[in-house]
VOPAGU-2260 file (C-alpha; in pm, 1 decimal, decimal comma):
REM VOPAGU-2260
SITE   aa  ch    i         X         Y         Z
SITE  MET   A    0   -5201,7    4014,2   15708,0
SITE  THR   A    1   -4983,4    4006,8   15401,6
SITE  ASP   A    2   -4796,5    4261,6   15193,3
SITE  ILE   A    3   -4887,8    4075,2   14874,1
SITE  PRO   A    4   -5129,8    4300,6   14682,9
SITE  TYR   A    5   -5314,3    4011,8   14516,3
SITE  ARG   A    6   -5613,8    3804,6   14619,1
SITE  SER   A    7   -5602,3    3488,7   14410,4
SITE  ALA   A    8   -5347,7    3258,1   14248,8
SITE  LEU   A    9   -5337,8    2978,8   13991,3
SITE  ILE   A   10   -5041,7    2741,4   13978,3
SITE  VAL   A   11   -5002,9    2538,2   13658,9
SITE  GLY   A   12   -4788,1    2225,6   13660,9
SITE  THR   A   13   -4826,5    2138,2   14027,3
SITE  GLY   A   14   -4615,8    1860,6   14174,2
SITE  PRO   A   15   -4467,5    1766,7   14511,7
SITE  GLY   A   16   -4182,2    2020,1   14514,2
SITE  ILE   A   17   -4173,2    2393,9   14445,0
SITE  SER   A   18   -4533,7    2422,2   14334,5
SITE  SER   A   19   -4673,9    2242,4   14639,9
SITE  SER   A   20   -4471,0    2473,0   14862,5
SITE  LEU   A   21   -4616,6    2766,5   14668,6
SITE  VAL   A   22   -4970,2    2640,8   14721,7
SITE  ARG   A   23   -4906,4    2624,9   15096,1
SITE  ALA   A   24   -4730,2    2962,3   15114,1
SITE  LEU   A   25   -4986,9    3150,8   14906,2
SITE  SER   A   26   -5274,8    2993,5   15096,3
SITE  ALA   A   27   -5110,7    3087,1   15426,1
SITE  ALA   A   28   -5072,1    3443,4   15295,1
SITE  GLY   A   29   -5446,5    3463,5   15255,3
SITE  LEU   A   30   -5484,7    3417,0   14879,8
SITE  LYS   A   31   -5747,9    3194,8   14722,9
SITE  VAL   A   32   -5545,8    2930,4   14540,8
SITE  ALA   A   33   -5613,4    2694,1   14252,9
SITE  ALA   A   34   -5367,0    2428,8   14139,7
SITE  SER   A   35   -5358,2    2222,2   13823,7
SITE  ALA   A   36   -5177,5    1920,0   13686,8
SITE  ARG   A   37   -5242,0    1667,1   13412,1
SITE  GLY   A   38   -5359,8    1427,3   13682,5
SITE  ILE   A   39   -5489,6    1568,9   14010,2
SITE  GLY   A   40   -5509,6    1245,9   14208,3
SITE  LYS   A   41   -5160,3    1315,4   14341,3
SITE  LEU   A   42   -5279,4    1657,4   14465,5
SITE  GLU   A   43   -5575,0    1546,7   14676,0
SITE  ALA   A   44   -5386,9    1556,7   15006,5
SITE  LEU   A   45   -5249,0    1901,8   14922,5
SITE  GLY   A   46   -5598,3    2025,6   14840,7
SITE  GLN   A   47   -5734,5    1894,8   15169,0
SITE  GLU   A   48   -5445,5    2047,9   15361,0
SITE  THR   A   49   -5467,5    2394,3   15207,3
SITE  GLY   A   50   -5821,6    2424,7   15073,9
SITE  ALA   A   51   -5683,7    2485,8   14724,7
SITE  ALA   A   52   -5914,3    2413,3   14432,3
SITE  LEU   A   53   -5778,7    2141,6   14203,2
SITE  PHE   A   54   -5816,0    2118,1   13825,7
SITE  ALA   A   55   -5690,6    1873,0   13566,0
SITE  ALA   A   56   -5539,2    2034,5   13255,9
SITE  ASP   A   57   -5292,5    1971,3   12975,1
SITE  ALA   A   58   -5074,1    2281,6   12958,0
SITE  THR   A   59   -4981,0    2210,3   12595,5
SITE  ASP   A   60   -5341,6    2210,4   12471,6
SITE  PRO   A   61   -5485,2    2558,2   12398,3
SITE  LYS   A   62   -5843,9    2449,8   12466,3
SITE  SER   A   63   -5749,3    2276,4   12790,3
SITE  VAL   A   64   -5561,9    2583,9   12913,7
SITE  GLU   A   65   -5850,6    2814,5   12823,9
SITE  GLN   A   66   -6092,6    2584,8   13004,1
SITE  LEU   A   67   -5862,1    2573,1   13306,7
SITE  PHE   A   68   -5872,9    2951,0   13342,6
SITE  GLU   A   69   -6250,5    2954,5   13302,5
SITE  GLN   A   70   -6291,0    2686,3   13569,9
SITE  ALA   A   71   -6048,4    2852,5   13808,3
SITE  GLU   A   72   -6210,1    3191,7   13762,4
SITE  ALA   A   73   -6550,0    3045,6   13850,0
SITE  VAL   A   74   -6411,8    2925,8   14183,8
SITE  ILE   A   75   -6146,9    3179,5   14296,4
SITE  GLY   A   76   -6220,4    3478,5   14073,2
SITE  VAL   A   77   -5973,3    3607,2   13815,9
SITE  PRO   A   78   -5632,2    3460,1   13908,8
SITE  GLU   A   79   -5429,5    3771,2   13989,6
SITE  VAL   A   80   -5113,3    3563,0   14030,9
SITE  VAL   A   81   -5035,9    3294,9   13772,7
SITE  VAL   A   82   -4738,1    3061,8   13814,5
SITE  TYR   A   83   -4613,6    2831,9   13538,9
SITE  ASN   A   84   -4409,4    2549,5   13686,9
SITE  ALA   A   85   -4435,5    2272,9   13427,2
SITE  SER   A   86   -4134,1    2144,2   13235,5
SITE  GLY   A   87   -4052,9    1862,5   12996,7
SITE  ARG   A   88   -3738,9    1656,3   12956,8
SITE  ALA   A   89   -3598,5    1420,9   12695,1
SITE  ARG   A   90   -3252,9    1305,6   12797,0
SITE  GLY   A   91   -2983,1    1153,8   12581,1
SITE  PRO   A   92   -2731,9    1218,0   12304,3
SITE  ILE   A   93   -2859,8    1441,8   12025,5
SITE  VAL   A   94   -2804,0    1167,8   11766,9
SITE  ASP   A   95   -3024,5     924,1   11960,4
SITE  LEU   A   96   -3314,4    1142,9   12075,1
SITE  ASP   A   97   -3664,7    1062,6   11952,8
SITE  PRO   A   98   -3784,5    1378,1   11772,5
SITE  GLU   A   99   -4138,0    1335,3   11905,0
SITE  GLU   A  100   -4011,9    1314,6   12262,5
SITE  VAL   A  101   -3811,4    1631,4   12203,9
SITE  ARG   A  102   -4115,9    1803,8   12055,1
SITE  ARG   A  103   -4321,2    1708,8   12360,9
SITE  ALA   A  104   -4051,8    1830,8   12602,0
SITE  ILE   A  105   -4031,4    2168,7   12426,6
SITE  GLU   A  106   -4410,9    2196,9   12418,3
SITE  VAL   A  107   -4435,1    2143,1   12794,2
SITE  SER   A  108   -4149,9    2376,5   12891,4
SITE  ALA   A  109   -4205,8    2660,9   12644,8
SITE  PHE   A  110   -4529,5    2637,9   12444,6
SITE  GLY   A  111   -4731,3    2560,7   12756,5
SITE  GLY   A  112   -4574,7    2863,0   12922,3
SITE  PHE   A  113   -4689,7    3076,6   12629,4
SITE  LEU   A  114   -5045,6    2943,4   12644,1
SITE  VAL   A  115   -5071,2    3008,1   13017,4
SITE  THR   A  116   -4915,2    3353,3   12987,3
SITE  GLN   A  117   -5155,8    3439,3   12704,7
SITE  GLN   A  118   -5465,1    3339,2   12902,3
SITE  ALA   A  119   -5335,2    3519,3   13210,5
SITE  ALA   A  120   -5263,7    3837,8   13015,6
SITE  ARG   A  121   -5609,7    3839,5   12859,1
SITE  ARG   A  122   -5760,0    3849,5   13206,9
SITE  LEU   A  123   -5508,9    4074,5   13381,4
SITE  LEU   A  124   -5484,5    4349,8   13120,5
SITE  PRO   A  125   -5842,3    4469,2   13185,8
SITE  LEU   A  126   -5760,1    4476,1   13559,2
SITE  GLY   A  127   -5439,1    4673,3   13509,6
SITE  ARG   A  128   -5266,7    4460,2   13773,2
SITE  GLY   A  129   -5142,2    4110,5   13845,5
SITE  ALA   A  130   -4834,2    3890,0   13827,6
SITE  ILE   A  131   -4711,9    3609,9   13602,7
SITE  LEU   A  132   -4423,7    3403,0   13741,5
SITE  LEU   A  133   -4236,9    3153,6   13522,9
SITE  THR   A  134   -4014,8    2882,5   13670,7
SITE  GLY   A  135   -3688,6    2828,7   13487,0
SITE  ALA   A  136   -3379,2    2623,5   13562,8
SITE  THR   A  137   -3003,8    2614,8   13520,1
SITE  ALA   A  138   -3085,0    2510,9   13163,5
SITE  SER   A  139   -3246,7    2851,7   13109,4
SITE  VAL   A  140   -2901,6    3009,8   13089,4
SITE  LYS   A  141   -2661,4    2728,2   12994,7
SITE  GLY   A  142   -2700,9    2400,8   12812,8
SITE  PHE   A  143   -2552,1    2070,8   12921,7
SITE  ALA   A  144   -2452,4    1762,9   12727,4
SITE  GLN   A  145   -2738,6    1517,4   12673,4
SITE  SER   A  146   -2989,7    1777,2   12789,9
SITE  SER   A  147   -3054,7    1965,7   12466,2
SITE  ALA   A  148   -3433,9    1931,8   12469,3
SITE  PHE   A  149   -3459,0    2067,9   12823,0
SITE  ALA   A  150   -3230,3    2358,6   12734,2
SITE  ILE   A  151   -3433,3    2445,4   12422,9
SITE  GLY   A  152   -3753,0    2454,5   12625,7
SITE  LYS   A  153   -3612,2    2652,1   12915,9
SITE  PHE   A  154   -3428,4    2900,2   12693,4
SITE  GLY   A  155   -3761,4    2951,9   12517,1
SITE  LEU   A  156   -3943,4    3009,3   12844,4
SITE  ARG   A  157   -3684,8    3267,6   12946,6
SITE  GLY   A  158   -3729,2    3447,6   12616,2
SITE  LEU   A  159   -4103,9    3447,8   12670,8
SITE  ALA   A  160   -4054,6    3596,0   13017,7
SITE  GLN   A  161   -3833,6    3875,6   12886,8
SITE  SER   A  162   -4073,1    3966,1   12606,1
SITE  ALA   A  163   -4381,2    3942,9   12825,2
SITE  ALA   A  164   -4221,6    4158,4   13094,9
SITE  ARG   A  165   -4146,5    4438,0   12850,6
SITE  GLU   A  166   -4491,5    4416,9   12694,7
SITE  LEU   A  167   -4702,1    4379,8   13008,8
SITE  ALA   A  168   -4515,5    4574,5   13277,5
SITE  PRO   A  169   -4630,7    4912,9   13140,3
SITE  ALA   A  170   -4987,2    4784,4   13187,3
SITE  GLY   A  171   -4925,7    4703,5   13554,9
SITE  ILE   A  172   -4857,0    4331,0   13520,6
SITE  HIS   A  173   -4544,9    4199,9   13690,7
SITE  VAL   A  174   -4370,9    3922,9   13492,7
SITE  ALA   A  175   -4075,7    3750,7   13657,3
SITE  HIS   A  176   -3858,5    3453,0   13564,4
SITE  PHE   A  177   -3695,2    3233,0   13829,6
SITE  VAL   A  178   -3372,8    3048,4   13752,5
SITE  ILE   A  179   -3369,8    2749,1   13986,6
SITE  ASP   A  180   -2997,1    2678,2   13964,7
SITE  GLY   A  181   -2952,1    2358,6   14161,2
SITE  GLY   A  182   -3119,9    2044,8   14285,1
SITE  VAL   A  183   -3442,8    2085,7   14480,8
SITE  ARG   A  184   -3457,7    1906,5   14814,0
SITE  SER   A  185   -3707,7    1623,9   14850,5
SITE  ALA   A  186   -3764,5    1299,6   15035,1
SITE  VAL   A  187   -3565,7    1116,2   14768,8
SITE  ARG   A  188   -3302,0    1390,6   14744,4
SITE  PRO   A  189   -3208,5    1493,2   15099,2
SITE  ASP   A  190   -2900,4    1695,8   15187,5
SITE  PRO   A  191   -2591,3    1486,0   15256,3
SITE  VAL   A  192   -2492,7    1503,3   15621,3
SITE  ASP   A  193   -2156,2    1658,6   15534,0
SITE  ARG   A  194   -2307,4    1917,7   15293,3
SITE  PRO   A  195   -2593,6    2095,7   15469,0
SITE  ASP   A  196   -2810,3    2321,3   15250,0
SITE  SER   A  197   -2647,5    2188,2   14935,2
SITE  THR   A  198   -2991,3    2148,8   14778,6
SITE  LEU   A  199   -3261,5    2412,9   14745,4
SITE  ASP   A  200   -3534,7    2396,7   15008,0
SITE  PRO   A  201   -3868,5    2421,1   14818,1
SITE  ASP   A  202   -4025,6    2615,4   15105,5
SITE  ALA   A  203   -3741,4    2869,3   15087,1
SITE  ILE   A  204   -3791,3    2895,4   14710,9
SITE  ALA   A  205   -4160,7    2965,8   14768,3
SITE  GLN   A  206   -4074,1    3246,8   15005,9
SITE  SER   A  207   -3860,4    3405,7   14734,0
SITE  TYR   A  208   -4160,7    3398,5   14500,3
SITE  LEU   A  209   -4373,9    3567,3   14766,4
SITE  ALA   A  210   -4106,5    3832,2   14821,7
SITE  VAL   A  211   -4116,5    3917,8   14450,8
SITE  LEU   A  212   -4496,4    3941,1   14462,2
SITE  ALA   A  213   -4471,3    4195,6   14744,8
SITE  GLN   A  214   -4241,7    4430,7   14549,8
SITE  HIS   A  215   -4342,8    4788,0   14470,6
SITE  ARG   A  216   -4397,6    4851,5   14101,0
SITE  SER   A  217   -4121,0    5112,6   14092,9
SITE  ALA   A  218   -3862,4    4841,0   14166,1
SITE  TRP   A  219   -3985,3    4514,6   14020,1
SITE  THR   A  220   -3753,4    4218,5   13980,3
SITE  TRP   A  221   -3774,6    4067,0   13633,6
SITE  GLU   A  222   -3542,5    3771,1   13696,6
SITE  VAL   A  223   -3421,7    3591,0   14008,4
SITE  GLU   A  224   -3147,0    3329,8   14033,0
SITE  LEU   A  225   -3167,1    3095,7   14328,5
SITE  ARG   A  226   -2879,6    2858,5   14397,7
SITE  PRO   A  227   -2723,3    2671,1   14689,0
SITE  TRP   A  228   -2365,2    2737,7   14783,4
SITE  VAL   A  229   -2237,8    2427,3   14599,6
SITE  GLU   A  230   -2338,6    2554,4   14254,6
SITE  ASN   A  231   -2086,5    2733,7   14030,6
SITE  PHE   A  232   -2183,5    3066,1   13873,7
């Protein structure tokens, strides 16, 4: 049994961290889950473990995103929960950055989020229900030196989330933005022995997403900030 009032979920931009934890958590909650990435070879073990359907897609290509939703719908039904977890980075001093690399980073972080939100909204509006969750970062709210492209993309995604929430919430669609303010724990980024829980546990992050999905419409969260105790506000 689950308190989540949705039956199916599509996660776009699936990798080994937050999104894989979401696939496991949503599957365990009883939802039919589909996951996508540009290359799905890395997701085969996750698909076998959870039973999630896997699809290859380029989140920056309108036709590819439209096809992804059509393919997912054929397998799991209309995705009632859609999560956008992709992001692009181009690191370095502003004077040295390759403009095409910056363009690509912004396309992945922000334009891809728009394309996915658009396709989700087209399917959820006729239902009058559903949820669109967008994964942001510290860069969604403050820029850092040599990280301008990431900040542009994540600021854009946050703006999309705010606009989409105000437009779609009256129609019964819950849009929420998640500020992941800190490093995410992984095999290559474990917690130091002397600083336990100084990185964000991806399974704990996933549980926060599920908690938002279970909220009553009269008290929806539109933005969540998740940070370990070592991060400054």
